C-alpha positions, 0 to 999 in steps of 0.5 A: 907381226903385222897391221893391217888397213885398219889399224889391228894387228896381230901376230899368230904365233910370239915369241916371249920377250918386250919389243919397241914396234914403231908405227907410221902413217903416212897421209897420202894426200900431202905426204906428212906422215907421223910416228909413235914408239910403241911397247909390246911385252909377251909374257910367258903363258904360265900355268894351266890348272884342270878340275871338273867338278868333283859330286860325291855321295855321304859315305861313298868313296870320290875319286878325281883328277886335277891335271896341270901343265905349263908348256914354258917350264920343265919342272911345276911346284903344286901345292894343295892346301885346305884339305879335308880329314880323310882325303888323300892325294897321289902325283902323276905325270901333268896330274894330281889323282884325289882319293877320298875313302868316305865321303862327308857331308858338308863345303869346304871352300879355302 
């Protein structure tokens, strides 16, 4: 963690945890100082989900991939809800593939 002359704090590779940091300012003319402690909390990044929009034509098959990752965890649990009748899923490492043999007209929202 570094602080530049304008007081901007940077930390290129923060480590998960809670830290108490004390900022100290010194007046170069009087030599007086001021200090203030503050807390910095670095939390895990959490899971990342990626999926391109899926568009299809009614009556035709459609498929698409939903990717997921979490650099801070060894395991992930994926839950999919509000699934239209006929839609199926297959899991793989880091992704779930959606299959729908005969797309129907409509708009599903959870």
